[in-house]
N, CA, C and O atoms as a GROMACS GRO file, in nm:
protein
  304
    1MET      N    1   2.538  -2.624   0.709
    1MET     CA    2   2.450  -2.544   0.793
    1MET      C    3   2.372  -2.445   0.709
    1MET      O    4   2.253  -2.424   0.730
    2ARG      N    5   2.440  -2.383   0.613
    2ARG     CA    6   2.373  -2.284   0.530
    2ARG      C    7   2.266  -2.349   0.443
    2ARG      O    8   2.161  -2.289   0.418
    3PHE      N    9   2.291  -2.471   0.398
    3PHE     CA   10   2.193  -2.542   0.317
    3PHE      C   11   2.066  -2.569   0.396
    3PHE      O   12   1.956  -2.566   0.339
    4ASN      N   13   2.078  -2.596   0.524
    4ASN     CA   14   1.961  -2.622   0.608
    4ASN      C   15   1.873  -2.498   0.623
    4ASN      O   16   1.752  -2.510   0.640
    5LYS      N   17   1.933  -2.381   0.617
    5LYS     CA   18   1.854  -2.258   0.626
    5LYS      C   19   1.778  -2.231   0.496
    5LYS      O   20   1.666  -2.179   0.500
    6LEU      N   21   1.837  -2.266   0.383
    6LEU     CA   22   1.776  -2.238   0.254
    6LEU      C   23   1.677  -2.344   0.210
    6LEU      O   24   1.595  -2.319   0.122
    7LEU      N   25   1.682  -2.462   0.268
    7LEU     CA   26   1.596  -2.572   0.225
    7LEU      C   27   1.448  -2.541   0.245
    7LEU      O   28   1.371  -2.564   0.152
    8PRO      N   29   1.402  -2.492   0.360
    8PRO     CA   30   1.259  -2.460   0.372
    8PRO      C   31   1.215  -2.349   0.278
    8PRO      O   32   1.103  -2.351   0.226
    9LEU      N   33   1.302  -2.252   0.256
    9LEU     CA   34   1.268  -2.143   0.166
    9LEU      C   35   1.256  -2.193   0.022
    9LEU      O   36   1.165  -2.152  -0.051
   10ALA      N   37   1.346  -2.279  -0.019
   10ALA     CA   38   1.340  -2.335  -0.153
   10ALA      C   39   1.217  -2.424  -0.170
   10ALA      O   40   1.154  -2.423  -0.275
   11GLY      N   41   1.183  -2.500  -0.067
   11GLY     CA   42   1.063  -2.583  -0.074
   11GLY      C   43   0.936  -2.501  -0.085
   11GLY      O   44   0.846  -2.535  -0.161
   12ALA      N   45   0.930  -2.394  -0.008
   12ALA     CA   46   0.812  -2.306  -0.016
   12ALA      C   47   0.804  -2.239  -0.152
   12ALA      O   48   0.695  -2.225  -0.207
   13ALA      N   49   0.917  -2.198  -0.207
   13ALA     CA   50   0.917  -2.134  -0.338
   13ALA      C   51   0.877  -2.232  -0.448
   13ALA      O   52   0.819  -2.191  -0.548
   14ALA      N   53   0.906  -2.359  -0.429
   14ALA     CA   54   0.870  -2.458  -0.529
   14ALA      C   55   0.723  -2.498  -0.519
   14ALA      O   56   0.661  -2.526  -0.621
   15LEU      N   57   0.667  -2.501  -0.399
   15LEU     CA   58   0.530  -2.547  -0.382
   15LEU      C   59   0.426  -2.437  -0.385
   15LEU      O   60   0.308  -2.465  -0.408
   16LEU      N   61   0.465  -2.314  -0.364
   16LEU     CA   62   0.369  -2.205  -0.360
   16LEU      C   63   0.296  -2.182  -0.492
   16LEU      O   64   0.176  -2.157  -0.489
   17PRO      N   65   0.361  -2.189  -0.607
   17PRO     CA   66   0.287  -2.170  -0.733
   17PRO      C   67   0.182  -2.278  -0.759
   17PRO      O   68   0.091  -2.256  -0.839
   18LEU      N   69   0.194  -2.392  -0.696
   18LEU     CA   70   0.096  -2.498  -0.717
   18LEU      C   71  -0.041  -2.462  -0.662
   18LEU      O   72  -0.142  -2.516  -0.707
   19ALA      N   73  -0.048  -2.372  -0.566
   19ALA     CA   74  -0.176  -2.330  -0.511
   19ALA      C   75  -0.258  -2.255  -0.616
   19ALA      O   76  -0.381  -2.259  -0.611
   20ALA      N   77  -0.193  -2.189  -0.709
   20ALA     CA   78  -0.265  -2.118  -0.814
   20ALA      C   79  -0.330  -2.215  -0.911
   20ALA      O   80  -0.431  -2.182  -0.974
   21LEU      N   81  -0.275  -2.334  -0.924
   21LEU     CA   82  -0.331  -2.432  -1.015
   21LEU      C   83  -0.442  -2.516  -0.952
   21LEU      O   84  -0.502  -2.598  -1.020
   22ALA      N   85  -0.469  -2.497  -0.824
   22ALA     CA   86  -0.566  -2.580  -0.754
   22ALA      C   87  -0.706  -2.521  -0.753
   22ALA      O   88  -0.787  -2.556  -0.667
   23GLN      N   89  -0.737  -2.432  -0.845
   23GLN     CA   90  -0.869  -2.372  -0.850
   23GLN      C   91  -0.970  -2.471  -0.906
   23GLN      O   92  -0.938  -2.554  -0.991
   24ASP      N   93  -1.093  -2.460  -0.854
   24ASP     CA   94  -1.197  -2.554  -0.896
   24ASP      C   95  -1.256  -2.518  -1.032
   24ASP      O   96  -1.271  -2.604  -1.118
   25ALA      N   97  -1.290  -2.392  -1.052
   25ALA     CA   98  -1.355  -2.353  -1.176
   25ALA      C   99  -1.303  -2.217  -1.220
   25ALA      O  100  -1.247  -2.141  -1.142
   26ALA      N  101  -1.325  -2.190  -1.348
   26ALA     CA  102  -1.284  -2.061  -1.401
   26ALA      C  103  -1.383  -1.954  -1.358
   26ALA      O  104  -1.499  -1.982  -1.330
   27VAL      N  105  -1.337  -1.833  -1.352
   27VAL     CA  106  -1.423  -1.720  -1.316
   27VAL      C  107  -1.514  -1.690  -1.434
   27VAL      O  108  -1.467  -1.679  -1.547
   28PRO      N  109  -1.645  -1.677  -1.409
   28PRO     CA  110  -1.736  -1.647  -1.520
   28PRO      C  111  -1.702  -1.512  -1.585
   28PRO      O  112  -1.651  -1.422  -1.519
   29ALA      N  113  -1.733  -1.501  -1.712
   29ALA     CA  114  -1.695  -1.382  -1.788
   29ALA      C  115  -1.771  -1.258  -1.743
   29ALA      O  116  -1.719  -1.147  -1.754
   30GLY      N  117  -1.892  -1.274  -1.694
   30GLY     CA  118  -1.973  -1.159  -1.657
   30GLY      C  119  -1.966  -1.122  -1.511
   30GLY      O  120  -2.058  -1.059  -1.460
   31SER      N  121  -1.860  -1.158  -1.442
   31SER     CA  122  -1.851  -1.128  -1.299
   31SER      C  123  -1.821  -0.981  -1.277
   31SER      O  124  -1.747  -0.921  -1.356
   32PRO      N  125  -1.875  -0.922  -1.172
   32PRO     CA  126  -1.854  -0.779  -1.146
   32PRO      C  127  -1.727  -0.751  -1.066
   32PRO      O  128  -1.724  -0.659  -0.984
   33ALA      N  129  -1.622  -0.829  -1.089
   33ALA     CA  130  -1.499  -0.810  -1.012
   33ALA      C  131  -1.433  -0.676  -1.044
   33ALA      O  132  -1.369  -0.617  -0.957
   34GLY      N  133  -1.449  -0.628  -1.166
   34GLY     CA  134  -1.388  -0.501  -1.204
   34GLY      C  135  -1.446  -0.385  -1.127
   34GLY      O  136  -1.373  -0.293  -1.090
   35THR      N  137  -1.576  -0.388  -1.102
   35THR     CA  138  -1.638  -0.278  -1.027
   35THR      C  139  -1.595  -0.282  -0.881
   35THR      O  140  -1.577  -0.177  -0.820
   36GLU      N  141  -1.580  -0.400  -0.825
   36GLU     CA  142  -1.536  -0.412  -0.686
   36GLU      C  143  -1.392  -0.362  -0.670
   36GLU      O  144  -1.360  -0.291  -0.575
   37VAL      N  145  -1.307  -0.400  -0.764
   37VAL     CA  146  -1.168  -0.355  -0.758
   37VAL      C  147  -1.160  -0.204  -0.774
   37VAL      O  148  -1.082  -0.138  -0.705
   38GLY      N  149  -1.240  -0.149  -0.863
   38GLY     CA  150  -1.243  -0.004  -0.881
   38GLY      C  151  -1.288   0.067  -0.756
   38GLY      O  152  -1.232   0.170  -0.719
   39PHE      N  153  -1.389   0.012  -0.689
   39PHE     CA  154  -1.438   0.073  -0.565
   39PHE      C  155  -1.331   0.068  -0.457
   39PHE      O  156  -1.311   0.166  -0.384
   40ILE      N  157  -1.262  -0.044  -0.446
   40ILE     CA  158  -1.157  -0.059  -0.345
   40ILE      C  159  -1.042   0.038  -0.371
   40ILE      O  160  -0.995   0.104  -0.278
   41LEU      N  161  -0.998   0.048  -0.496
   41LEU     CA  162  -0.888   0.140  -0.527
   41LEU      C  163  -0.928   0.286  -0.508
   41LEU      O  164  -0.848   0.367  -0.462
   42THR      N  165  -1.051   0.319  -0.544
   42THR     CA  166  -1.098   0.456  -0.524
   42THR      C  167  -1.102   0.491  -0.376
   42THR      O  168  -1.059   0.599  -0.336
   43THR      N  169  -1.153   0.400  -0.295
   43THR     CA  170  -1.158   0.424  -0.151
   43THR      C  171  -1.019   0.436  -0.092
   43THR      O  172  -0.994   0.522  -0.008
   44PHE      N  173  -0.928   0.350  -0.136
   44PHE     CA  174  -0.790   0.354  -0.086
   44PHE      C  175  -0.724   0.487  -0.121
   44PHE      O  176  -0.661   0.549  -0.035
   45MET      N  177  -0.737   0.531  -0.244
   45MET     CA  178  -0.675   0.658  -0.284
   45MET      C  179  -0.739   0.776  -0.212
   45MET      O  180  -0.670   0.872  -0.179
   46PHE      N  181  -0.869   0.769  -0.186
   46PHE     CA  182  -0.936   0.875  -0.111
   46PHE      C  183  -0.878   0.885   0.030
   46PHE      O  184  -0.853   0.995   0.079
   47LEU      N  185  -0.856   0.771   0.094
   47LEU     CA  186  -0.800   0.772   0.229
   47LEU      C  187  -0.655   0.820   0.230
   47LEU      O  188  -0.616   0.898   0.317
   48VAL      N  189  -0.576   0.775   0.134
   48VAL     CA  190  -0.436   0.816   0.128
   48VAL      C  191  -0.424   0.966   0.107
   48VAL      O  192  -0.347   1.032   0.176
   49THR      N  193  -0.501   1.020   0.013
   49THR     CA  194  -0.492   1.164  -0.011
   49THR      C  195  -0.549   1.243   0.107
   49THR      O  196  -0.502   1.353   0.135
   50GLY      N  197  -0.648   1.188   0.176
   50GLY     CA  198  -0.699   1.254   0.295
   50GLY      C  199  -0.594   1.263   0.404
   50GLY      O  200  -0.582   1.366   0.471
   51PHE      N  201  -0.518   1.154   0.424
   51PHE     CA  202  -0.411   1.158   0.522
   51PHE      C  203  -0.302   1.259   0.482
   51PHE      O  204  -0.248   1.328   0.568
   52LEU      N  205  -0.272   1.266   0.353
   52LEU     CA  206  -0.173   1.365   0.308
   52LEU      C  207  -0.219   1.507   0.337
   52LEU      O  208  -0.139   1.591   0.380
   53VAL      N  209  -0.345   1.534   0.313
   53VAL     CA  210  -0.398   1.668   0.340
   53VAL      C  211  -0.391   1.698   0.489
   53VAL      O  212  -0.358   1.810   0.528
   54MET      N  213  -0.421   1.599   0.574
   54MET     CA  214  -0.412   1.622   0.718
   54MET      C  215  -0.269   1.652   0.760
   54MET      O  216  -0.247   1.739   0.844
   55TRP      N  217  -0.171   1.581   0.704
   55TRP     CA  218  -0.031   1.606   0.738
   55TRP      C  219   0.014   1.743   0.688
   55TRP      O  220   0.093   1.810   0.754
   56MET      N  221  -0.036   1.784   0.571
   56MET     CA  222  -0.001   1.917   0.523
   56MET      C  223  -0.058   2.024   0.616
   56MET      O  224   0.008   2.124   0.643
   57GLY      N  225  -0.179   2.003   0.663
   57GLY     CA  226  -0.238   2.097   0.758
   57GLY      C  227  -0.160   2.104   0.887
   57GLY      O  228  -0.142   2.212   0.944
   58ALA      N  229  -0.113   1.989   0.935
   58ALA     CA  230  -0.032   1.988   1.057
   58ALA      C  231   0.100   2.061   1.035
   58ALA      O  232   0.146   2.134   1.123
   59GLY      N  233   0.162   2.042   0.920
   59GLY     CA  234   0.287   2.111   0.891
   59GLY      C  235   0.269   2.262   0.882
   59GLY      O  236   0.352   2.338   0.931
   60PHE      N  237   0.160   2.304   0.819
   60PHE     CA  238   0.135   2.448   0.811
   60PHE      C  239   0.106   2.506   0.949
   60PHE      O  240   0.146   2.618   0.979
   61SER      N  241   0.037   2.430   1.032
   61SER     CA  242   0.011   2.477   1.169
   61SER      C  243   0.141   2.492   1.247
   61SER      O  244   0.157   2.589   1.322
   62MET      N  245   0.233   2.398   1.230
   62MET     CA  246   0.362   2.409   1.297
   62MET      C  247   0.441   2.529   1.246
   62MET      O  248   0.509   2.596   1.323
   63LEU      N  249   0.432   2.556   1.117
   63LEU     CA  250   0.499   2.672   1.061
   63LEU      C  251   0.443   2.800   1.121
   63LEU      O  252   0.519   2.890   1.159
   64GLU      N  253   0.313   2.810   1.129
   64GLU     CA  254   0.250   2.930   1.182
   64GLU      C  255   0.272   2.944   1.333
   64GLU      O  256   0.274   3.056   1.385
   65ALA      N  257   0.288   2.833   1.402
   65ALA     CA  258   0.308   2.839   1.547
   65ALA      C  259   0.452   2.870   1.584
   65ALA      O  260   0.481   2.896   1.701
   66GLY      N  261   0.542   2.870   1.487
   66GLY     CA  262   0.680   2.904   1.515
   66GLY      C  263   0.767   2.786   1.547
   66GLY      O  264   0.872   2.802   1.609
   67LEU      N  265   0.727   2.667   1.509
   67LEU     CA  266   0.808   2.549   1.537
   67LEU      C  267   0.913   2.522   1.428
   67LEU      O  268   0.981   2.420   1.431
   68VAL      N  269   0.925   2.615   1.333
   68VAL     CA  270   1.023   2.602   1.226
   68VAL      C  271   1.127   2.712   1.246
   68VAL      O  272   1.092   2.824   1.281
   69ARG      N  273   1.253   2.680   1.224
   69ARG     CA  274   1.359   2.781   1.242
   69ARG      C  275   1.342   2.894   1.143
   69ARG      O  276   1.299   2.873   1.029
   70SER      N  277   1.375   3.012   1.186
   70SER     CA  278   1.352   3.131   1.102
   70SER      C  279   1.440   3.132   0.978
   70SER      O  280   1.403   3.194   0.878
   71LYS      N  281   1.555   3.064   0.980
   71LYS     CA  282   1.640   3.063   0.862
   71LYS      C  283   1.580   2.978   0.750
   71LYS      O  284   1.621   2.991   0.634
   72ASN      N  285   1.482   2.891   0.782
   72ASN     CA  286   1.420   2.807   0.681
   72ASN      C  287   1.290   2.867   0.627
   72ASN      O  288   1.226   2.807   0.541
   73VAL      N  289   1.252   2.983   0.675
   73VAL     CA  290   1.128   3.047   0.632
   73VAL      C  291   1.164   3.166   0.546
   73VAL      O  292   1.248   3.248   0.585
   74THR      N  293   1.103   3.177   0.430
   74THR     CA  294   1.135   3.287   0.338
   74THR      C  295   1.028   3.395   0.345
   74THR      O  296   0.970   3.431   0.243
   75MET      N  297   1.002   3.445   0.464
   75MET     CA  298   0.905   3.553   0.481
   75MET      C  299   0.981   3.677   0.526
   75MET      O  300   1.088   3.667   0.585
   76GLN      N  301   0.924   3.795   0.499
   76GLN     CA  302   0.994   3.918   0.534
   76GLN      C  303   0.931   3.988   0.650
   76GLN      O  304   0.978   4.094   0.691
   0.00000   0.00000   0.00000
C-alpha cells in the first residue's frame, strides 16, 4: 500500500527534469532578461518594505491608542 502512494511521486520526480531538456533553442546572449529580472525584484522589494512600514504604523497606532499593556511599555 505504501509503495502505491510513492509511485506517482517517484514518477513525477523522474520525469520532471526532462522538461528542462525540451527547449527548442538557446537564449541569445544579448537578451535583456537581466533588466527585467532586476525590475521585478526591485518592485517586489518595494512592495514588501511598503507593507512592513504600514504594519509598523499600525503597531505604533495601537501603542498610542492604549491597546498595549502598561507593563510592556517603558514610558514614565
